[in-house]
N, C-alpha and C positions, 0 to 999 in steps of 0.2 A: 505493499499499500503507499502511495505517494501523502506525504504528509507535506510538501511544499508549499498547498494552497490554502489550508487554514493554519499555517506559521503564517502565510501573507498575509493574509485575514488580520491575522493576530497583530502582525505590526503594524498594520495601517491604522487599526482603532489604539496603539499604544503612540503610533505617530501624531491622532490627532488630539490624546489625554493624557499626554506629557505633564500638564499645570495641573495634573487631578492627581490627585491618590490612586493608584495605582498596588497591585499587590500578586505572589505566584497564586493565589488564592481567588485572586478576583479576574486574573488573565484563564487560569483556568478552568472558572467556569464559564468563564466567556468562547473557548473555545471546544467548552462538554467532555475535558478527561475532567482523571481524576490529577491531582497538580503535583503525584508523584510519574505520572506518564506525560504530565505535559511539560515536566521541567528532565525530562531526555529525551523526548522528542525535538525540541526549540533547540535545547543545549549540542542535537542531533544534526540538526537543518544550518543555521546559523555561527554553531561552531563559542557561544557563550549562555551563559542561564539565561534567565529572562528579565532576571533581574539586575545582572550586570548590565545588560543593555537598556535596563531600562534606563538605570546611572549613567550611563556614558554618556545615552544620548541628552540626557538632563546635562549635560554638564559642557554636549557640544553645545548644545544649543546658547545653553551663557556665557561659553567663551563669544558666540556668535554679541549677544546682546553688550558684552562689557567692548565689543572694538565698536560697534556701531550705533551702538544708542547712549543717553546719556543715563541713563537708569544707574539709580544707588544697588552698592551690591548686596547689601540687607535684602533690597526689595524681587532680584532678582532669586534671591536662594528661597527666601518664601517666594516667591512664583513659582518655584521649584520646584516646594515639595521637602527642601528641607527644613531640620524643624530648627535652626542658629545660622547667622552667619560663620561661625564656628565652625559646624562639621560640614557646611557648601566649602569651606576653607580648604579645607584636610581635602574631601574629593575632589576638590581641582585640580588642587598640589599633585597629588594619585597622576595624573592623569596626562597632564602641560608642566607640571616641574618647578611649579610657580605659581604663589596670590593670586587669589584674582585680582588684586588694585596693582602690585607689580607685573601681572600680566597685561592689564588695560592700559599700560604706562609706556612698558617696554616695545610690545606685540603689533600699538598702534601706531606709532614710531615709524614700524618696520614693511604698516600696509599701505601706511600712503608714498612709501617712498618704492615700494613695489606695483603701486599702482602708474608715477610714474614711468616704468618701465616696460610695459609691460603693455605697449601700443608696439616695443620694439620686435617683442619675442612673444607672441600672439600664439605664433606659428610655434620655437620649436617646443619641445616636450620632449623630456628625456626619456629614450626606449619608444616611444610612442611614433607615427609615422600614416598624415592623412590617405587618407585613397577613397577607391568605389568608383561608381561610373561619372559621379559630377566632382571632384575633390572642390575647385576651383568655388566652386556657391558654396562652402562651409567651412568652419574654422574650429578647429580644438585649440581651444590654453589648459592652462589652472584658477580655477577659481577660489578663493579665500576667504566667500561670503559664506560661501553655500558652501559646507560640505558636511556627510556624516558625521563622521568620525574625525578627530586627528583638528590643521590645520587648515586644509584644501580639499578641494576633489576634484575630475577632468570633467572638463566639460566640452561638446559635439554641438554644435549649433549652424543653422541655417543661416546664410549672410544676405541672400543675395532670396529675390519672390521664386519660386520651386517652376518654371516652366511649360516641364513634362512629369507626366505620371510617370511615377519610377525613380525620379530622379534618388541618388542615393550616395551617403557619406558614409566609411567609420574611420574609426578611430583603433590600431592595430597593435601587432608587434607579432613575431611570429621565432621561434625556440623550436633547437632536435631535437628528437623525437626519442633519444637514444636513454633516457635515464628511464621512461617508461612504458617501455615493449611489453605490452601483453599485461599491462594495470588495467585497470577501469580509471577512468583521470574524472577528477567534476571542476568542474569551476566556479566560481563564486562570488556572487559580491548585491553592492545596491545602487539600487536605480533612479532617480529621483526627474522628473519630464515636465516639463510645457507647451502647451500650444503645441503637441506634436502631431501633424495633420496625416499623416499615412503609418507607419507604426518603426518606436524600436527595443530593440533588445539586443542581451549581451547573445553573440556568434560563437563556436570554435567548430574547427574542419581541421581532419587530418593527416595530410598526403602519403604518398609513398614518393621514392627517388623520382621518380615519373613524371611528376605534383600528378598525377591520379589519385583523386577525390575518395578517399577509403570510410570515414567519419564526417558525418556535418548537420548542426541544428544552427539554426538564426532566430532560435524565440520564436518561427513563421507562424504555428500554430496555439502560442499566445502569447499574441503582438504584447507592448505596451502602446494607448493611445492617449492623445489628450494632455489634461493634464494630472500627473499622481505625485502624492508626496514619493519620502524616502520608501523603500520598498526592497525585500531580497528575493534575488533569484538566481537560477542555477543547471547548470549544462550542463550533464554525466558521455560523456563517450567512451569508447572502448578503443587504446592502442594499440591493431595490431601489428605482429612478427615483421611486416614487410613495413608498418612506417619509418619515417625522414623525418619528417614536419610538423610542428602543431600548430596553428594559426590563431590568433582571439582577439576575440575587440565589444567596440560597441556597434552596433546600426543604425542612425538617422535614416530614416523612409522618408522624402517632405520636406514640410517646414516642419520650425521648431528649437528644442531645447533639449537635448542628457544628459542630467549627468551621471557623473559614476563612481562610488568611492567604495574604499576594501577588500579587492577584488585575492583571489587566491588559489591556486588548488592544493587540491588532497586526493590520496587514491583512498578508492574507494570499492567495500567487494563488492561481491555478484549480484546481493540484496537485495543493492539500487539500482534501481531500473535504470537503463541509460534513454536519453533522448535521441537519441538517430532518428535523422529522417533517412525513415529504408525508399529511395526513388523506384525501386523494384516491387511493392508491395501493386500498385493496382495495373500489372502487370499480368491480363487475361492466362489461361491456358493455352488457348490457339481463339482462332478469328471467330466472331460470330455475326450473326444479325447480318451478313454481305448480300442478303437478296433487299437487306429496309423493309423488312414487311412483317419486324416483328417491334 
């Protein structure tokens, strides 16, 4: 059984209720599971416990408010359900290695400097490249104001009016398959979208040495469209013995913006179903209805 849809519904609920009281018990009730089973499947899907997820999302949103608003630290702490400014400071320092006041002062200056350089290196993003059918109509970069955790996210956005149906771009990487031969590989991470007119999603492809596709998924059967808050998505593919390269990234078809953050790869066992798109599944055993009478 795939628990991804249930976890995605849970995360959607969490993202819109971060300023309210949330607990393992209440989230388990929301999902319709015992708290022990829910705790296990959430950690299995997202790699952190639900309590830790709620905590670091509150801290991440707090860091954004520290940099881009004039709200008092105590007000931010109370808004995000911390018992006191002291408990908020302890939690904040755990994630950012700085107390909130120093973070606002130091990172605020750095943010202003980065914005001044932003236009000069918008297209440069270490390790990533821009590709697709119409990459010149899109732009990729780093966003330090909108992020899931840490201090920044990757962003892919349309910068011109989409002229033809099917235009798309991808922010991607490629690496050797050697370390993963014979394994089942899971790519997961978080996506947020705004005004996506076509669709977007993660994608991953496994190729052989002749560049033939062995395994592929681009989430076309579970597309992300329109405006969505941060949520968790994954792709699971097998890496056959004759694999040579693995490519992955985020795809944006049409206009809009898509943010990605917290990507990770992990080996999973065969109990986790693959999401591979089987292009052979629709082939018939033999020709049919050749006289067009049926």
